[in-house]
All heavy atoms as an XYZ file, in Angstrom:
681
protein
N       5.545     23.305     15.876
C       4.186     23.857     15.852
C       4.210     25.371     15.699
O       5.125     26.032     16.162
C       3.613     23.458     17.195
C       4.461     22.329     17.686
C       5.808     22.548     17.077
N       3.175     25.895     15.050
C       3.024     27.337     14.887
C       1.915     27.794     15.832
O       0.737     27.592     15.552
C       2.680     27.699     13.429
C       3.794     27.201     12.500
C       2.459     29.193     13.289
C       3.494     27.346     11.036
N       2.327     28.322     16.971
C       1.409     28.786     18.016
C       0.353     27.732     18.308
O       0.664     26.566     18.427
C       0.813     30.129     17.628
N      -0.887     28.125     18.401
C      -1.997     27.207     18.686
C      -2.882     27.017     17.465
O      -4.090     26.811     17.586
C      -2.835     27.757     19.858
C      -2.086     27.852     21.165
C      -1.745     26.471     21.739
O      -2.556     25.541     21.577
O      -0.659     26.347     22.319
N      -2.299     27.077     16.272
C      -3.081     27.031     15.038
C      -3.371     25.620     14.542
O      -4.233     25.428     13.707
C      -2.343     27.764     13.910
O      -1.111     27.077     13.656
C      -2.060     29.211     14.282
N      -2.614     24.617     15.030
C      -2.744     23.260     14.508
C      -1.799     22.985     13.356
O      -1.663     21.858     12.909
N      -1.133     24.040     12.855
C      -0.167     23.889     11.765
C       1.239     23.664     12.326
O       1.585     24.196     13.381
C      -0.143     25.139     10.876
C      -1.348     25.272      9.995
C      -2.402     26.077     10.377
C      -1.419     24.595      8.785
C      -3.522     26.216      9.572
C      -2.530     24.722      7.974
C      -3.585     25.529      8.363
N       2.045     22.902     11.588
C       3.450     22.679     11.935
C       4.291     22.711     10.670
O       3.804     22.385      9.587
C       3.644     21.324     12.610
O       2.994     21.268     13.843
N       5.549     23.076     10.822
C       6.516     23.013      9.732
C       7.310     21.725      9.935
O       7.719     21.407     11.060
C       7.454     24.235      9.741
C       8.533     24.095      8.697
C       6.650     25.503      9.528
N       7.532     20.979      8.840
C       8.249     19.707      8.902
C       9.482     19.812      8.017
O       9.384     20.250      6.872
C       7.366     18.554      8.386
C       6.069     18.463      9.169
C       8.111     17.234      8.437
C       5.051     17.536      8.527
N      10.639     19.410      8.545
C      11.865     19.417      7.747
C      12.745     18.236      8.155
O      12.720     17.805      9.311
C      12.622     20.716      7.943
N      13.496     17.719      7.193
C      14.413     16.604      7.440
C      15.603     16.746      6.503
O      15.446     17.148      5.355
C      13.711     15.269      7.157
C      14.677     14.153      6.895
N      15.227     13.405      7.903
C      15.199     13.671      5.747
C      16.050     12.507      7.380
N      16.053     12.648      6.061
N      16.787     16.399      7.005
C      17.980     16.318      6.169
C      18.792     15.120      6.625
O      18.930     14.880      7.829
C      18.819     17.587      6.273
N      19.288     14.334      5.675
C      20.082     13.155      6.007
C      21.269     13.023      5.079
O      21.207     13.408      3.912
N      22.370     12.488      5.618
C      23.585     12.260      4.841
C      23.880     10.768      4.884
O      24.025     10.193      5.966
C      24.739     13.058      5.437
C      26.067     12.847      4.742
C      26.242     13.261      3.429
C      27.123     12.244      5.396
C      27.453     13.072      2.782
C      28.338     12.061      4.761
C      28.495     12.479      3.455
O      29.684     12.289      2.815
N      23.914     10.107      3.735
C      24.084      8.669      3.647
C      25.482      8.334      3.134
O      25.896      8.826      2.085
C      23.036      8.090      2.690
C      21.644      8.394      3.173
O      21.096      7.663      3.971
N      21.077      9.493      2.711
N      26.197      7.498      3.886
C      27.551      7.109      3.507
C      27.904      5.815      4.234
O      27.122      5.323      5.046
C      28.560      8.205      3.887
C      28.703      8.387      5.365
C      29.735      7.785      6.057
C      27.791      9.148      6.071
C      29.851      7.927      7.427
C      27.896      9.305      7.443
C      28.940      8.698      8.121
N      29.065      5.271      3.955
C      29.548      4.080      4.652
C      29.808      2.938      3.692
O      29.686      3.077      2.476
N      30.175      1.781      4.242
C      30.518      0.611      3.432
C      29.380      0.194      2.507
O      29.602     -0.183      1.367
C      30.914     -0.561      4.315
C      32.241     -0.325      5.022
O      33.001      0.549      4.560
O      32.493     -1.005      6.029
N      28.160      0.244      2.988
C      27.012     -0.141      2.160
C      26.905      0.731      0.922
O      26.566      0.279     -0.152
C      25.723     -0.061      2.970
C      24.497     -0.448      2.183
C      24.202     -1.780      1.965
C      23.653      0.515      1.655
C      23.080     -2.150      1.240
C      22.530      0.157      0.934
C      22.245     -1.187      0.726
N      27.214      2.021      1.082
C      27.087      2.980     -0.018
C      28.364      3.105     -0.837
O      28.425      3.896     -1.763
C      26.699      4.358      0.514
C      25.422      4.331      1.252
C      25.252      4.476      2.593
C      24.126      4.102      0.715
N      23.936      4.354      2.915
C      23.214      4.119      1.774
C      23.631      3.875     -0.570
C      21.860      3.937      1.605
C      22.283      3.690     -0.735
C      21.408      3.722      0.338
N      29.418      2.353     -0.519
C      30.705      2.480     -1.198
C      30.635      1.879     -2.599
O      31.148      0.805     -2.867
C      31.811      1.829     -0.383
C      33.187      2.189     -0.884
O      33.287      3.114     -1.720
O      34.157      1.553     -0.445
N      30.008      2.608     -3.512
C      29.814      2.153     -4.887
C      30.697      2.928     -5.860
O      30.492      2.896     -7.051
C      28.350      2.324     -5.307
C      27.355      1.673     -4.388
C      27.317      0.175     -4.581
O      27.441     -0.305     -5.698
N      27.140     -0.560     -3.506
N      31.674      3.677     -5.339
C      32.529      4.467     -6.218
C      32.159      5.922     -6.204
O      31.563      6.430     -5.261
N      32.485      6.608     -7.277
C      32.263      8.045     -7.400
C      30.804      8.417     -7.159
O      29.892      7.850     -7.747
C      32.672      8.513     -8.795
C      32.506      9.994     -9.033
C      33.514     10.829     -8.260
O      34.620     10.334     -7.981
O      33.171     11.972     -7.949
N      30.578      9.374     -6.287
C      29.229      9.877     -6.045
C      28.342      8.941     -5.259
O      27.137      9.046     -5.310
N      28.933      7.998     -4.510
C      28.111      7.019     -3.813
C      27.514      7.558     -2.522
O      26.601      6.955     -1.980
C      28.913      5.752     -3.528
O      30.036      6.047     -2.734
N      28.025      8.644     -2.014
C      27.423      9.279     -0.854
C      26.368     10.264     -1.350
O      26.520     10.846     -2.416
C      28.488      9.998     -0.044
C      29.557      9.053      0.464
C      30.702      9.771      1.152
O      30.682     11.012      1.216
O      31.614      9.085      1.605
N      25.296     10.418     -0.590
C      24.273     11.357     -1.038
C      23.528     11.967      0.135
O      23.603     11.485      1.261
C      23.295     10.696     -2.013
C      22.348      9.707     -1.393
C      21.083     10.095     -0.970
C      22.703      8.371     -1.246
C      20.201      9.201     -0.410
C      21.832      7.461     -0.692
C      20.583      7.879     -0.264
O      19.722      6.975      0.294
N      22.806     13.028     -0.156
C      21.994     13.744      0.826
C      20.535     13.572      0.444
O      20.174     13.625     -0.725
C      22.364     15.243      0.841
C      23.830     15.408      1.268
C      21.436     16.026      1.753
C      24.351     16.819      1.112
N      19.701     13.335      1.446
C      18.255     13.334      1.213
C      17.622     14.377      2.124
O      18.158     14.702      3.174
C      17.643     11.949      1.468
C      17.746     11.530      2.918
O      18.792     10.941      3.299
O      16.792     11.773      3.676
N      16.509     14.949      1.676
C      15.842     15.982      2.461
C      14.353     16.008      2.154
O      13.895     15.477      1.162
C      16.450     17.353      2.206
C      16.201     17.896      0.838
C      15.115     18.621      0.430
C      17.018     17.741     -0.311
N      15.229     18.934     -0.902
C      16.396     18.388     -1.377
C      18.228     17.099     -0.546
C      16.923     18.425     -2.652
C      18.755     17.141     -1.821
C      18.113     17.799     -2.847
N      13.635     16.658      3.069
C      12.213     16.926      2.833
C      11.850     18.219      3.550
O      12.478     18.602      4.528
C      11.336     15.771      3.329
O      11.390     15.676      4.735
N      10.829     18.879      3.039
C      10.308     20.112      3.633
C       8.803     20.130      3.391
O       8.341     19.703      2.337
C      10.976     21.380      3.053
C      10.482     22.635      3.758
C      10.777     21.494      1.571
C      11.355     23.100      4.846
N       8.061     20.571      4.380
C       6.617     20.608      4.191
C       5.909     21.166      5.405
O       6.503     21.829      6.252
N       4.647     20.849      5.477
C       3.823     21.315      6.571
C       2.794     20.283      6.949
O       2.500     19.361      6.182
N       2.254     20.426      8.150
C       1.211     19.511      8.601
C       0.128     20.289      9.339
O       0.334     21.416      9.778
C       1.793     18.422      9.507
O       2.210     18.978     10.743
N      -1.013     19.638      9.464
C      -2.154     20.234     10.159
C      -2.827     19.139     10.972
O      -3.073     18.038     10.462
C      -3.146     20.843      9.173
C      -4.314     21.514      9.832
C      -4.138     22.701     10.541
C      -5.583     20.985      9.761
C      -5.206     23.328     11.169
C      -6.663     21.606     10.370
C      -6.465     22.783     11.074
O      -7.519     23.395     11.686
N      -3.098     19.411     12.232
C      -3.740     18.439     13.112
C      -5.245     18.673     13.126
O      -5.716     19.788     13.349
C      -3.182     18.556     14.541
O      -1.771     18.357     14.491
C      -3.818     17.533     15.458
N      -5.985     17.581     12.859
C      -7.453     17.605     12.884
C      -7.898     16.472     13.797
O      -7.788     15.303     13.438
C      -8.041     17.392     11.466
C      -9.557     17.399     11.516
C      -7.516     18.421     10.502
N      -8.371     16.823     14.992
C      -8.779     15.788     15.946
C      -7.599     14.887     16.284
O      -6.551     15.357     16.716
N      -7.741     13.576     16.040
C      -6.685     12.607     16.320
C      -5.799     12.335     15.112
O      -4.996     11.404     15.141
C      -7.296     11.289     16.794
C      -7.971     11.434     18.138
O      -7.432     12.054     19.040
N      -9.166     10.891     18.262
N      -5.949     13.103     14.065
C      -5.210     12.848     12.821
C      -4.271     13.999     12.491
O      -4.576     15.163     12.755
C      -6.179     12.636     11.657
C      -7.017     11.417     11.819
C      -8.257     11.488     12.438
C      -6.574     10.182     11.378
C      -9.037     10.356     12.601
C      -7.336      9.053     11.532
C      -8.570      9.134     12.155
N      -3.155     13.646     11.877
C      -2.227     14.648     11.361
C      -2.163     14.493      9.847
O      -1.871     13.414      9.332
C      -0.830     14.483     11.946
C       0.120     15.544     11.440
C       1.502     15.453     12.055
O       1.827     14.417     12.654
O       2.247     16.427     11.912
N      -2.454     15.582      9.125
C      -2.388     15.617      7.671
C      -1.100     16.337      7.301
O      -0.845     17.432      7.804
C      -3.582     16.371      7.100
C      -4.964     15.997      7.657
C      -6.026     16.935      7.105
C      -5.279     14.559      7.350
N      -0.277     15.731      6.467
C       1.013     16.339      6.125
C       1.226     16.325      4.616
O       0.835     15.378      3.922
C       2.149     15.597      6.813
N       1.848     17.377      4.114
C       2.207     17.498      2.706
C       3.680     17.897      2.661
O       4.074     18.901      3.257
C       1.343     18.554      2.017
C       1.505     18.698      0.520
C       1.019     17.428     -0.194
C       0.735     19.901      0.013
N       4.516     17.068      1.982
C       5.965     17.297      1.965
C       6.524     17.147      0.557
O       6.003     16.374     -0.241
C       6.692     16.272      2.839
C       6.345     16.311      4.283
C       7.243     15.407      5.090
C       6.638     14.044      5.218
N       7.391     13.165      6.111
N       7.605     17.888      0.290
C       8.432     17.682     -0.896
C       9.632     16.879     -0.419
O      10.317     17.268      0.523
C       8.889     19.002     -1.505
C       9.878     18.789     -2.611
C      11.230     18.923     -2.532
C       9.592     18.385     -3.944
N      11.811     18.631     -3.733
C      10.813     18.288     -4.632
C       8.425     18.082     -4.634
C      10.903     17.911     -5.952
C       8.525     17.713     -5.956
C       9.742     17.634     -6.605
N       9.905     15.736     -1.075
C      11.001     14.842     -0.707
C      11.927     14.695     -1.911
O      11.455     14.480     -3.026
C      10.462     13.464     -0.280
C       9.526     13.631      0.916
C      11.598     12.514      0.039
C       8.796     12.372      1.316
N      13.252     14.802     -1.682
C      14.199     14.714     -2.790
C      15.556     14.248     -2.280
O      15.774     14.159     -1.066
C      14.330     16.071     -3.476
C      14.751     15.976     -4.932
O      15.135     14.881     -5.391
O      14.704     17.010     -5.617
N      16.470     13.949     -3.210
C      17.843     13.568     -2.897
C      18.782     14.234     -3.892
O      18.339     14.814     -4.882
C      18.068     12.038     -3.002
O      18.079     11.660     -4.372
C      17.008     11.255     -2.255
N      20.082     14.077     -3.650
C      21.082     14.561     -4.596
C      21.437     13.487     -5.621
O      22.302     13.698     -6.462
C      22.373     14.991     -3.868
O      22.870     13.888     -3.103
C      22.114     16.186     -2.971
N      20.771     12.336     -5.578
C      21.039     11.246     -6.522
C      20.454     11.557     -7.891
O      19.406     12.189     -8.001
C      20.426      9.937     -6.019
C      21.082      9.311     -4.798
C      20.235      8.169     -4.275
C      22.483      8.841     -5.128
N      21.120     11.084     -8.924
C      20.589     11.135    -10.279
C      19.845      9.845    -10.560
O      19.989      8.847     -9.849
C      21.713     11.306    -11.301
C      22.361     12.681    -11.202
O      21.644     13.645    -10.876
O      23.573     12.770    -11.444
N      19.085      9.815    -11.633
C      18.250      8.653    -11.961
C      19.047      7.370    -12.130
O      18.538      6.296    -11.851
C      17.444      8.920    -13.221
N      20.301      7.434    -12.562
C      21.074      6.221    -12.815
C      22.098      5.907    -11.731
O      22.943      5.040    -11.917
C      21.780      6.333    -14.166
C      20.781      6.404    -15.293
O      19.755      5.734    -15.260
N      21.052      7.241    -16.278
N      22.058      6.596    -10.585
C      22.981      6.312     -9.500
C      22.642      4.986     -8.834
O      21.465      4.637     -8.672
C      22.945      7.419     -8.447
C      23.645      8.676     -8.921
O      24.397      8.585     -9.907
O      23.423      9.735     -8.319
N      23.654      4.244     -8.412
C      23.502      2.953     -7.744
C      22.647      2.027     -8.582
O      22.728      1.980     -9.779
C      22.910      3.099     -6.346
C      23.730      3.968     -5.436
C      23.222      5.149     -4.941
C      25.014      3.611     -5.089
C      23.972      5.936     -4.097
C      25.770      4.396     -4.242
C      25.245      5.570     -3.754
N      21.783      1.300     -7.911
C      20.905      0.337     -8.555
C      19.509      0.912     -8.765
O      18.608      0.235     -9.203
C      20.801     -0.928     -7.701
C      20.333     -0.616     -6.321
C      19.057     -0.564     -5.874
C      21.139     -0.258     -5.196
N      19.006     -0.201     -4.565
C      20.268     -0.007     -4.110
C      22.513     -0.117     -5.003
C      20.731      0.366     -2.859
C      22.961      0.249     -3.742
C      22.076      0.487     -2.695
N      19.325      2.184     -8.440
C      18.017      2.803     -8.565
C      17.699      3.090    -10.029
O      18.572      3.328    -10.834
C      17.960      4.128     -7.799
C      18.222      3.974     -6.329
C      19.301      4.598     -5.743
C      17.391      3.207     -5.547
C      19.540      4.470     -4.380
C      17.617      3.071     -4.192
C      18.699      3.701     -3.603
N      16.445      3.059    -10.357
C      16.020      3.472    -11.685
C      14.738      4.267    -11.563
O      14.088      4.252    -10.527
C      15.813      2.251    -12.584
O      14.733      1.483    -12.119
N      14.365      4.955    -12.614
C      13.193      5.836    -12.550
C      11.876      5.080    -12.716
O      10.821      5.676    -12.638
C      13.304      6.914    -13.626
O      13.337      6.308    -14.898
N      11.916      3.766    -12.939
C      10.666      3.037    -13.167
C      10.347      2.036    -12.064
O       9.517      1.161    -12.241
C      10.712      2.322    -14.517
C      11.835      1.302    -14.590
O      12.685      1.273    -13.690
O      11.845      0.531    -15.557
N      11.002      2.152    -10.895
C      10.683      1.246     -9.802
C      10.433      2.015     -8.508
O      10.533      3.230     -8.459
C      11.749      0.168     -9.616
C      13.085      0.728     -9.154
O      13.154      1.913     -8.785
O      14.062     -0.029     -9.155
N      10.108      1.299     -7.471
C       9.750      1.920     -6.204
C      10.925      2.675     -5.577
O      10.732      3.576     -4.773
C       9.177      0.855     -5.241
C      10.275     -0.086     -4.758
C       8.467      1.502     -4.085
N      12.153      2.335     -5.944
C      13.331      2.994     -5.382
C      13.840      4.140     -6.243
O      14.997      4.507     -6.152
C      14.464      1.972     -5.210
C      14.130      0.948     -4.164
O      13.578      1.283     -3.127
N      14.451     -0.295     -4.438
N      13.000      4.731     -7.069
C      13.500      5.790     -7.945
C      13.939      7.004     -7.135
O      13.583      7.152     -5.977
C      12.485      6.143     -9.032
C      11.289      6.866     -8.514
O      11.413      7.881     -7.861
N      10.121      6.347     -8.799
N      14.725      7.864     -7.747
C      15.364      8.977     -7.041
C      14.797     10.338     -7.413
O      15.382     11.353     -7.060
C      16.875      8.970     -7.339
O      17.052      9.114     -8.748
C      17.524      7.702     -6.863
N      13.689     10.373     -8.090
C      13.093     11.645     -8.485
C      12.397     12.301     -7.299
O      11.780     11.633     -6.476
C      12.087     11.425     -9.605
C      12.711     10.879    -10.870
C      11.677     10.540    -11.929
O      10.483     10.813    -11.713
O      12.084      9.987    -12.944
N      12.493     13.639     -7.219
C      11.790     14.373     -6.180
C      10.288     14.218     -6.367
O       9.800     14.000     -7.475
N       9.556     14.317     -5.280
C       8.103     14.142     -5.364
C       7.398     14.804     -4.190
O       7.987     15.047     -3.156
C       7.744     12.672     -5.400
C       8.047     11.947     -4.100
C       8.099     10.458     -4.180
N       9.182     10.098     -5.064
C       9.056      9.187     -6.028
N       7.961      8.508     -6.156
N      10.055      8.929     -6.826
N       6.116     15.044     -4.361
C       5.246     15.531     -3.304
C       4.553     14.323     -2.696
O       4.058     13.453     -3.419
C       4.199     16.533     -3.855
C       3.201     16.900     -2.778
C       4.895     17.771     -4.400
N       4.537     14.270     -1.359
C       3.904     13.149     -0.654
C       2.898     13.712      0.338
O       3.217     14.599      1.140
C       4.954     12.291      0.084
C       4.288     11.206      0.902
C       5.941     11.693     -0.900
N       1.673     13.170      0.307
C       0.629     13.531      1.261
C       0.397     12.334      2.169
O       0.247     11.208      1.689
C      -0.676     13.890      0.534
C      -1.821     14.154      1.461
C      -1.867     15.326      2.204
C      -2.840     13.233      1.612
C      -2.918     15.577      3.069
C      -3.897     13.473      2.464
C      -3.933     14.645      3.196
N       0.388     12.549      3.493
C       0.149     11.461      4.441
C      -0.926     11.846      5.444
O      -1.143     13.028      5.733
C       1.427     11.094      5.217
O       1.886     12.241      5.936
C       2.519     10.589      4.283
N      -1.588     10.814      5.950
C      -2.524     10.943      7.065
C      -2.048      9.963      8.118
O      -1.871      8.774      7.824
C      -3.969     10.609      6.647
C      -4.438     11.531      5.522
C      -4.911     10.699      7.846
C      -5.789     11.166      4.936
N      -1.828     10.451      9.349
C      -1.352      9.557     10.398
C      -2.136      9.784     11.679
O      -2.751     10.820     11.898
C       0.145      9.765     10.639
O       0.402     11.079     11.045
N      -2.079      8.775     12.549
C      -2.697      8.843     13.871
C      -1.926      7.933     14.800
O      -1.130      7.111     14.356
C      -4.189      8.466     13.823
O      -4.794      8.809     15.071
C      -4.375      6.985     13.550
N      -2.167      8.068     16.087
C      -1.556      7.228     17.104
C      -2.651      6.612     17.949
O      -3.591      7.305     18.341
C      -0.608      8.061     18.001
O       0.375      8.682     17.173
C       0.088      7.195     19.026
N      -2.539      5.327     18.223
C      -3.509      4.628     19.059
C      -2.883      4.336     20.413
O      -1.682      4.165     20.503
C      -3.947      3.316     18.391
C      -4.692      3.511     17.110
C      -4.098      3.205     15.900
C      -5.987      3.985     17.112
C      -4.762      3.372     14.707
C      -6.675      4.164     15.919
C      -6.068      3.852     14.730
N      -3.636      4.177     21.461
C      -5.082      4.357     21.548
C      -5.445      5.829     21.664
O      -4.662      6.641     22.162
C      -5.448      3.607     22.821
C      -4.248      3.737     23.695
C      -3.067      3.736     22.751
N      -6.619      6.162     21.199
C      -7.114      7.527     21.324
C      -7.621      7.710     22.732
O      -8.416      6.929     23.232
C      -8.242      7.805     20.343
C      -7.813      7.802     18.902
C      -6.552      7.892     18.424
C      -8.664      7.710     17.787
N      -6.549      7.866     17.064
C      -7.849      7.749     16.629
C     -10.026      7.600     17.603
C      -8.357      7.688     15.341
C     -10.525      7.531     16.332
C      -9.690      7.583     15.219
N      -7.194      8.765     23.374
C      -7.644      9.063     24.720
C      -8.900      9.916     24.657
O      -9.046     10.749     23.772
C      -6.557      9.805     25.497
N      -9.803      9.675     25.591
C     -11.006     10.501     25.650
C     -10.601     11.888     26.135
O      -9.872     12.042     27.100
C     -12.022      9.892     26.602
N     -11.058     12.909     25.422
C     -10.688     14.282     25.796
C     -11.793     14.955     26.540
O     -12.912     14.813     26.369
C     -10.346     15.069     24.540
C      -9.125     14.517     23.875
C      -8.725     15.328     22.648
O      -9.068     16.509     22.576
O      -8.075     14.759     21.770
């Protein structure tokens, strides 16, 4: 969180490896995201850039399916239930 402004910085980094990923050369990869969020009432609005070190033809991923490896901007709205009376 950034002071009492309602804004937050969001960051993630992950390193993927192991038997499942043992597909040969370049089978290990890094994924990351960076962005920000803003809290409005009971909701959190977030905007992030998400990417990996994978190329479009790595593993079984392709650029035309849900598992594609291209970087992208993602906007989310989230909340947690139950809402407490304030």
